[in-house]
C-alpha positions as CSV (number, residue, x, y, z in Angstrom):
1,M,0.1,-0.1,0.7
2,I,1.2,3.7,-1.0
3,D,0.6,6.1,1.8
4,E,-1.1,9.4,0.2
5,C,0.5,11.9,2.1
6,L,4.3,9.9,0.4
7,R,1.8,9.8,-3.0
8,A,1.3,13.4,-3.0
9,A,5.2,14.4,-1.9
10,F,5.3,12.7,-5.5
11,S,2.6,14.9,-7.0
12,C,5.3,17.9,-8.2
13,V,8.5,16.0,-9.5
14,P,9.9,16.0,-13.5
15,G,10.9,12.4,-12.9
16,V,10.7,9.2,-10.9
17,V,14.0,7.4,-10.3
18,A,14.2,4.1,-9.1
19,I,16.8,2.6,-7.3
20,P,17.5,-1.1,-6.0
21,V,19.3,-1.2,-3.5
22,R,21.3,-3.6,-1.3
23,D,24.6,-3.1,1.7
24,E,25.1,-0.2,-0.3
25,V,26.6,2.0,3.2
26,E,29.7,3.5,1.5
27,R,28.3,5.0,-1.4
28,I,24.7,4.8,-0.9
29,A,24.8,9.0,0.2
30,D,26.9,10.5,-2.6
31,C,23.9,8.3,-4.6
32,L,21.5,10.1,-3.4
33,V,23.4,14.0,-3.1
34,A,24.0,13.8,-6.8
35,L,20.1,13.4,-7.5
36,A,19.1,15.9,-5.2
37,R,21.4,18.0,-6.8
38,Q,19.7,17.3,-10.3
39,E,20.1,21.1,-13.1
40,G,16.7,22.2,-13.7
41,G,14.9,20.2,-9.9
42,A,15.3,16.8,-8.8
43,P,13.5,13.9,-8.6
44,G,11.3,11.7,-7.0
45,V,13.4,9.1,-6.0
46,V,12.2,5.5,-5.0
47,L,14.2,2.9,-3.4
48,L,13.8,-0.6,-3.0
49,V,16.6,-1.6,-0.1
50,N,16.7,-5.2,-0.1
51,N,18.3,-8.5,2.6
52,T,20.8,-5.3,3.3
53,T,22.6,-6.4,6.5
54,D,24.9,-2.8,6.8
55,A,23.2,0.5,7.8
56,T,22.2,2.2,5.2
57,V,18.9,2.7,5.8
58,A,20.0,4.9,8.9
59,V,22.1,6.9,6.6
60,V,19.7,7.5,3.5
61,E,17.5,8.4,6.9
62,E,20.0,10.0,8.2
63,L,20.4,12.0,5.1
64,R,17.1,12.7,4.1
65,P,16.4,16.3,5.5
66,S,18.1,17.8,3.5
67,L,18.0,16.4,0.2
68,G,14.6,18.5,-0.7
69,M,13.2,15.8,-2.7
70,P,10.9,13.1,-1.9
71,L,12.0,9.9,-0.8
72,A,10.5,6.6,-0.5
73,V,12.5,3.9,1.2
74,L,10.6,0.6,0.6
75,E,12.5,-2.5,2.8
76,R,12.2,-6.2,1.4
77,S,13.8,-9.3,2.7
78,L,13.4,-11.3,-0.7
79,P,13.5,-15.2,-0.5
80,P,16.2,-16.2,-2.3
81,A,14.9,-17.5,-5.5
82,Q,14.2,-13.2,-5.6
83,A,17.5,-12.2,-3.7
84,N,18.5,-10.4,-6.4
85,A,19.4,-7.4,-8.9
86,G,16.6,-7.6,-11.8
87,H,14.3,-8.2,-9.6
88,A,15.1,-6.0,-6.9
89,R,15.1,-3.6,-9.6
90,L,11.4,-5.4,-11.1
91,L,10.2,-3.4,-7.9
92,A,12.1,-0.8,-7.4
93,M,10.8,0.4,-11.0
94,E,7.0,-0.9,-10.0
95,T,6.5,1.2,-7.4
96,A,7.6,4.0,-8.5
97,D,5.5,3.9,-11.7
98,V,2.5,3.7,-8.5
99,L,4.0,6.6,-7.0
100,A,4.7,8.5,-10.8
101,P,2.2,11.2,-11.1
102,E,0.6,11.7,-15.0
103,G,2.8,11.5,-17.8
104,V,5.5,11.8,-15.3
105,P,8.4,9.0,-17.2
106,L,10.5,6.7,-15.6
107,L,14.3,6.7,-14.8
108,C,16.6,4.0,-13.2
109,T,20.2,3.9,-12.4
110,D,22.3,2.0,-9.4
111,A,23.0,2.6,-6.1
112,D,26.8,3.0,-6.5
113,G,25.9,5.6,-9.6
114,R,27.0,9.4,-9.1
115,A,25.0,10.7,-11.4
116,A,25.2,14.1,-13.5
117,P,24.1,17.0,-13.1
118,D,23.0,17.0,-16.7
119,W,21.7,13.4,-16.1
120,L,17.9,14.3,-16.0
121,A,17.6,17.1,-18.4
122,G,19.7,15.2,-20.7
123,S,17.3,12.2,-20.2
124,L,13.5,14.7,-20.1
125,A,14.8,16.4,-23.1
126,H,15.1,13.6,-25.7
127,L,11.7,12.5,-24.3
128,S,10.4,15.9,-25.0
129,R,11.3,15.0,-28.4
130,G,9.8,12.3,-28.9
131,V,12.0,9.3,-28.3
132,E,10.6,6.7,-25.5
133,A,13.6,5.5,-23.9
134,V,16.8,6.9,-23.4
135,Y,20.1,3.8,-22.2
136,G,22.9,6.9,-20.5
137,R,26.3,5.2,-20.6
138,A,27.6,3.9,-17.4
139,L,30.7,5.1,-16.8
140,I,33.6,3.6,-14.5
141,D,34.6,6.1,-11.7
142,P,37.9,7.2,-12.5
143,V,39.8,6.9,-9.1
144,E,38.5,3.3,-9.3
145,A,39.4,2.9,-12.3
146,A,43.0,3.2,-11.6
147,R,43.6,0.3,-9.5
148,I,42.1,-2.1,-13.0
149,P,45.1,-3.6,-14.3
150,P,46.4,-1.5,-17.8
151,A,45.4,-5.1,-19.5
152,L,42.2,-5.2,-18.9
153,H,41.8,-1.5,-19.9
154,A,43.3,-2.6,-23.0
155,A,41.1,-5.7,-23.7
156,D,37.8,-3.8,-22.3
157,A,39.2,-1.2,-25.2
158,V,40.1,-3.8,-27.8
159,E,36.1,-4.8,-26.9
160,C,34.4,-1.2,-27.0
161,G,36.2,-0.2,-30.3
162,Y,34.9,-3.0,-32.2
163,A,31.6,-2.7,-30.7
164,A,31.7,0.6,-31.9
165,L,32.7,0.4,-35.2
166,L,29.7,-2.4,-36.1
167,D,27.1,-0.5,-34.2
168,E,28.3,2.5,-37.1
169,I,28.2,-0.3,-40.2
170,A,24.4,-0.7,-37.7
171,H,23.7,2.9,-38.0
172,R,24.8,3.0,-42.0
173,M,23.1,0.5,-43.2
174,D,19.8,0.1,-41.5
175,P,19.6,3.1,-39.9
176,E,17.0,4.4,-36.9
177,P,16.0,8.0,-37.1
178,N,15.6,8.2,-33.2
179,D,18.4,7.0,-32.7
180,P,21.4,8.8,-34.8
181,W,25.4,8.5,-34.7
182,P,26.9,9.5,-32.7
183,R,25.4,6.7,-29.8
184,H,27.0,4.0,-27.4
185,T,26.0,0.5,-27.5
186,E,25.0,0.2,-23.9
187,H,22.4,-0.8,-22.2
188,S,22.8,-0.4,-18.5
189,G,20.2,-0.4,-15.6
190,A,22.6,2.6,-14.1
191,S,20.7,5.1,-17.2
192,I,17.8,4.8,-18.6
193,A,14.7,6.9,-18.6
194,V,11.3,5.6,-20.2
195,S,7.7,7.1,-20.7
196,R,5.2,5.1,-19.5
197,A,3.4,4.3,-22.3
198,A,6.3,2.8,-23.6
199,Y,6.7,0.8,-20.3
200,H,3.8,-0.9,-19.4
201,R,3.8,-1.3,-23.7
202,A,6.5,-3.3,-23.5
203,G,5.8,-5.1,-19.8
204,G,7.5,-4.0,-17.7
205,V,11.1,-4.8,-16.3
206,P,11.7,-9.1,-16.9
207,A,11.4,-10.5,-14.1
208,V,15.1,-12.1,-14.4
209,A,17.7,-12.7,-12.1
210,L,20.7,-11.6,-14.0
211,G,20.5,-9.4,-17.1
212,E,17.8,-7.7,-16.7
213,D,18.1,-3.8,-18.1
214,R,19.0,-6.5,-21.7
215,A,15.7,-8.0,-21.2
216,F,14.9,-4.2,-21.0
217,A,16.2,-3.0,-23.6
218,Q,15.5,-6.2,-25.3
219,A,10.9,-6.3,-24.7
220,L,11.2,-2.4,-25.7
221,R,12.8,-3.2,-29.0
222,R,10.2,-5.9,-29.0
223,V,7.7,-3.1,-28.7
224,D,9.3,-1.3,-31.6
225,A,9.7,1.7,-28.7
226,A,11.9,4.8,-29.5
227,V,14.7,4.3,-27.9
228,R,18.0,6.5,-27.5
229,H,21.4,5.3,-26.3
230,A,22.4,8.7,-25.9
231,P,26.1,9.5,-25.2
232,E,25.9,12.5,-23.3
233,V,23.8,10.8,-20.6
234,Q,26.1,9.7,-18.2
235,V,26.2,8.1,-14.4
236,V,29.5,7.4,-13.1
237,V,29.8,4.0,-11.3
238,S,32.4,1.7,-8.8
239,G,35.1,0.2,-10.7
240,R,34.9,-2.3,-7.4
241,I,35.6,-6.6,-7.9
242,L,33.2,-7.1,-4.6
243,G,29.5,-6.1,-6.1
244,R,26.1,-6.4,-5.4
245,A,25.0,-8.4,-8.1
246,V,25.4,-11.9,-8.8
247,G,27.4,-12.0,-12.9
248,G,27.0,-7.8,-12.8
249,M,30.3,-5.6,-14.6
250,A,32.1,-5.8,-10.3
251,D,31.7,-9.6,-11.4
252,T,32.8,-8.8,-14.6
253,I,35.7,-7.5,-13.5
254,R,37.4,-9.7,-10.5
255,R,36.6,-12.8,-13.6
256,R,38.6,-11.2,-15.7
257,L,41.7,-10.2,-13.6
258,V,41.6,-14.3,-12.9
259,A,41.7,-15.1,-16.3
260,P,40.9,-13.3,-19.5
261,D,38.2,-14.3,-21.6
262,P,38.5,-16.4,-24.8
263,N,36.0,-14.2,-26.1
264,L,34.6,-10.9,-26.6
265,D,31.2,-9.9,-25.7
266,D,28.4,-12.7,-27.4
267,A,26.7,-9.3,-28.6
268,L,29.6,-9.1,-31.0
269,E,29.8,-10.9,-33.9
270,P,32.4,-11.7,-37.1
271,V,31.8,-8.6,-39.6
272,A,30.7,-10.2,-42.4
273,T,28.3,-12.6,-40.3
274,A,27.0,-8.6,-39.2
275,V,26.0,-7.8,-42.6
276,V,24.2,-10.6,-43.4
277,R,22.9,-9.9,-40.4
278,L,21.9,-5.7,-40.8
279,R,21.1,-6.4,-44.9
280,L,18.2,-8.9,-43.5
281,R,16.5,-6.4,-41.3
282,R,16.4,-3.6,-43.5
283,L,14.6,-5.9,-46.2
284,A,12.8,-7.1,-43.4
285,R,11.8,-3.4,-42.3
286,A,10.5,-2.9,-45.9
287,G,9.3,-6.0,-45.5
288,F,6.9,-5.7,-43.1
289,A,5.8,-2.0,-44.0
290,Q,4.7,-3.4,-47.1
291,A,2.3,-6.4,-45.3
292,R,1.2,-3.6,-43.2
293,A,-0.4,-2.4,-46.8
294,G,-1.5,-5.4,-47.4
295,R,1.6,-6.7,-49.4
296,P,3.3,-10.3,-48.2
297,G,4.8,-10.6,-50.4
298,A,8.5,-9.2,-49.6
299,L,8.5,-10.5,-46.4
300,L,7.7,-14.0,-46.2
301,Q,11.0,-14.0,-49.0
302,V,13.2,-12.5,-46.4
303,A,11.2,-15.3,-43.8
304,E,12.1,-17.9,-46.6
305,R,15.8,-16.6,-46.8
306,A,16.1,-16.6,-42.4
307,G,15.4,-20.0,-42.8
308,L,12.0,-20.5,-41.4
309,R,9.3,-23.0,-42.4
310,H,6.8,-21.7,-43.9
311,T,4.2,-21.5,-41.5
312,A,6.3,-19.9,-39.6
313,G,6.7,-17.1,-42.2
314,L,3.1,-16.5,-42.2
315,A,3.1,-16.5,-38.7
316,L,4.9,-13.5,-39.1
317,L,2.4,-11.4,-40.9
318,N,0.3,-11.2,-37.3
319,K,2.8,-9.3,-35.7
320,A,1.6,-6.0,-34.4
321,Y,5.5,-4.6,-34.5
322,F,8.4,-5.2,-36.2
323,G,10.6,-4.9,-33.4
324,E,8.8,-9.4,-32.7
325,V,9.5,-10.6,-37.0
326,W,12.8,-9.4,-36.2
327,E,13.8,-11.0,-32.9
328,A,11.4,-14.0,-34.9
329,L,14.2,-14.0,-37.9
330,D,17.1,-12.7,-35.8
331,R,17.0,-16.2,-34.0
332,A,16.6,-18.3,-36.7
333,L,19.9,-16.9,-37.9
334,P,23.5,-18.8,-37.3
335,R,25.7,-16.9,-34.8
336,A,28.6,-16.4,-34.2
337,T,31.2,-15.2,-32.1
338,V,34.6,-13.4,-32.1
339,P,37.4,-15.1,-30.0
340,V,39.6,-12.5,-28.7
341,A,42.2,-13.6,-31.1
342,Q,40.8,-13.0,-34.4
343,A,39.7,-9.0,-32.9
344,A,42.4,-7.5,-34.6
345,R,42.1,-8.9,-37.5
346,Q,38.0,-8.4,-37.2
347,T,38.4,-5.1,-36.2
348,A,40.5,-4.2,-39.6
349,L,37.8,-5.8,-42.0
350,A,34.8,-3.9,-40.0
351,R,37.0,-0.8,-40.7
352,A,37.6,-1.5,-44.0
353,M,33.3,-1.8,-44.4
354,L,33.3,2.0,-42.4
355,A,34.7,3.2,-45.5
356,R,33.1,2.1,-47.9
357,L,30.3,2.4,-46.1
358,R,31.6,6.5,-45.8
359,A,32.4,6.4,-49.0
360,A,29.2,5.0,-50.8
361,E,26.7,7.9,-48.9
362,P,24.0,7.9,-49.3
363,A,23.2,4.9,-51.4
364,L,23.6,1.5,-49.4
365,V,24.9,-1.2,-50.0
């Protein structure tokens, strides 16, 4: 139950920020102060404090009078199957959805994050221009980043550089008007803003234990939400190796300290495979538009090229969103990873492909 006084306190906020919190006594104050000092006015904040054994709540309550922003603190003891970042973020976002006034968007960050002073204003500016969801960048605190061995920074630079090349290739082969270049490829829960309509259309944050931020991004794509990956919208997060979320950034850093990953991120594939996928996506997008106009032939041809059976291809004609169509087609296509040992070669191929695309504009390959 939401207290009516609490609901009234949130009645004039420009946005409501949901934060899952677990044992963050050392960082929660910086997180809240950064939100309280947002340019143009502070948001309302919902803290879902779950399974916490330290003095996090005491720190929050001591700080509350000085913040000058509506703050809801919900303490929960979640059962083992739900005691994870994904479920806690879901509960925090659902509570934020209840407290937010009509027309006010939902945002989300992490308890170890410090939002840049223009984080809220930047997110709201994109939403005001017709974008339905904004993913900002999560940057590791420079002091803590300096403690990470140079080899890990070098490996991350290779992976991020290759991801950026593939993303610009995607932009040039199959552009998305709401997400122009430059952009980024992150889907971090440390920086999400979403309209209420898109949040509900996507079904909310998926109830998964791990990777709920990526899963939510996929849910938004599935319902054709206009998503912007905004490089200038930023949150500074910790570079700790003892994190709160199993499988999160801290786990990744700690794992790579023990042994380097043999492959680049699973989302990254060889250039040739990516190009085939992008060509098919562009054809599928056009075919979907034709099917909506009563001409299904092109979409059925794309389905056949993707290897779908005829009945599965026909089922695509009943989909309400292109995102649903592409998810089915994409799932049918073969996938490949990039071994770290081949990263330099694939990076060179990506640069060559991008050079051809840039030279060919405005034509598409």
